[in-house]
C-alpha positions as CSV (number, residue, x, y, z in Angstrom):
1,M,16.1,7.8,3.8
2,V,13.2,5.9,3.6
3,K,10.4,6.9,5.7
4,S,7.8,4.2,7.2
5,F,4.5,5.3,8.7
6,A,1.0,3.8,9.8
7,F,-1.5,4.2,6.7
8,G,-3.2,7.3,7.8
9,L,-5.6,8.2,4.7
10,C,-9.0,9.1,6.0
11,G,-8.1,10.8,8.9
12,A,8.8,-12.5,1.1
13,V,7.7,-15.1,-2.0
14,L,4.4,-15.9,-1.0
15,A,3.4,-12.3,-0.6
16,T,4.8,-11.8,-4.1
17,V,2.9,-14.7,-5.3
18,A,-0.1,-13.3,-3.9
19,V,-0.2,-9.8,-5.3
20,A,0.9,-11.2,-9.0
21,E,-2.4,-13.0,-8.6
22,A,-4.7,-10.3,-7.8
23,P,-6.6,-8.1,-10.5
24,V,-4.5,-4.9,-11.2
25,E,-5.8,-1.2,-11.5
26,T,-3.5,1.3,-12.8
27,G,-3.8,5.2,-12.8
28,K,-1.6,8.1,-13.6
29,L,-2.0,11.3,-11.6
30,D,0.8,14.2,-11.4
31,G,3.6,11.8,-13.1
32,R,3.2,9.6,-10.7
33,T,1.9,5.6,-11.7
34,V,-0.4,4.4,-8.8
35,T,-1.1,0.4,-9.1
36,L,-3.6,-1.1,-7.0
37,H,-3.6,-4.7,-6.4
38,V,-7.3,-5.8,-6.0
39,Q,-7.0,-8.2,-3.4
40,P,-10.2,-10.3,-2.6
41,F,-10.1,-9.1,1.3
42,L,-10.4,-5.7,0.6
43,N,-13.8,-4.4,1.6
44,A,-15.8,-1.5,-0.3
45,T,-14.4,1.2,2.3
46,E,-10.8,0.0,1.5
47,L,-11.0,-0.1,-2.0
48,S,-12.6,3.4,-2.5
49,T,-10.1,4.7,-0.4
50,L,-7.3,3.2,-2.3
51,R,-9.0,4.5,-5.6
52,L,-9.1,7.6,-3.8
53,V,-5.4,7.9,-4.1
54,M,-5.1,7.1,-7.7
55,T,-7.4,10.3,-8.4
56,N,-6.5,12.8,-6.0
57,R,-3.7,14.9,-5.4
58,D,-4.0,15.6,-1.9
59,A,-4.5,11.4,-1.0
60,L,-1.5,10.9,-3.3
61,K,0.6,13.2,-1.5
62,V,0.2,11.1,1.9
63,F,2.3,8.4,-0.1
64,V,4.7,10.5,-1.9
65,T,6.3,14.2,-1.8
66,N,9.2,13.8,-4.6
67,T,8.0,12.7,-8.0
68,K,11.1,10.4,-8.0
69,D,10.2,8.4,-4.9
70,F,8.5,5.2,-4.7
71,A,5.9,4.3,-2.2
72,A,4.3,1.1,-1.2
73,L,1.2,-0.1,1.2
74,A,1.1,-3.5,2.7
75,M,-1.5,-4.9,4.8
76,A,-2.5,-8.3,6.5
77,P,-5.4,-10.2,4.3
78,N,-7.5,-11.0,8.1
79,E,-6.6,-7.5,9.0
80,G,-7.2,-5.0,6.1
81,F,-6.8,-1.7,7.1
82,I,-9.7,0.2,7.6
83,R,-12.0,-2.2,10.2
84,D,-14.5,-1.5,12.9
85,G,-14.5,2.2,12.0
86,G,-10.9,2.8,12.3
87,L,-7.4,2.3,10.7
88,V,-5.4,-1.0,11.3
89,E,-2.2,-1.0,13.1
90,S,-0.7,-3.6,10.8
91,A,-1.5,-1.6,7.7
92,K,1.9,-0.1,6.6
93,A,2.8,2.6,4.1
94,V,6.6,3.2,3.3
95,G,7.3,6.5,1.2
96,G,10.6,8.0,0.0
97,A,12.0,4.7,-1.2
98,P,14.9,4.7,-3.9
99,D,12.7,2.1,-5.9
100,A,9.8,0.0,-6.3
101,A,11.5,-3.4,-4.6
102,T,12.7,-1.2,-1.8
103,A,9.4,0.5,-1.1
104,A,7.4,-3.3,-1.4
105,A,10.2,-5.0,0.8
106,D,10.1,-2.1,3.5
107,A,6.1,-2.1,3.7
108,L,6.1,-6.0,3.8
109,A,8.7,-6.3,6.5
110,S,6.9,-3.3,8.7
111,C,3.6,-5.2,8.2
112,D,4.7,-8.6,9.0
113,A,6.7,-7.2,12.2
114,T,3.0,-6.0,13.7
115,R,0.3,-8.1,12.2
116,K,-1.2,-10.9,14.5
117,K,1.3,-13.7,14.5
118,N,-1.6,-16.4,13.8
119,G,-2.5,-14.4,10.8
120,K,-1.5,-14.6,7.1
121,P,1.6,-13.1,5.7
122,C,1.1,-9.6,4.8
123,V,0.8,-8.4,1.0
124,V,1.3,-5.3,-1.2
125,V,-1.9,-3.7,-2.2
126,L,-0.7,-0.4,-3.4
127,E,2.6,0.7,-5.4
128,V,3.2,4.5,-6.2
129,G,6.2,5.2,-8.5
130,P,7.4,7.8,-11.1
131,T,5.5,7.7,-14.4
132,G,7.8,6.3,-17.3
């Protein structure tokens, strides 16, 4: 069962194209590969938080509990996920997915369902999956 949750770390086609154009950082930790799509809308706090997932076991556990699971985090470009000192409701992470495509699609759908309707479509900014 895929579980969806609001991204709580710290306390469609257009989306795929946007992700493909962003610079990528990749890390490996505990048998997991973590890919960060460095979107230009991410602020310094958001980037440092996402990079923490790539290097910290406890932060990584927010996304996945099973080494065979896939996870993804999506957010709306005009909303981000940490703004005005708090978490943004539309930023959505999905864990427990059977593959990367399902994780990304579910995170995007959940984010797009809660983002501001006059804003830009959500994009995937973080992906977690088994190494190799």
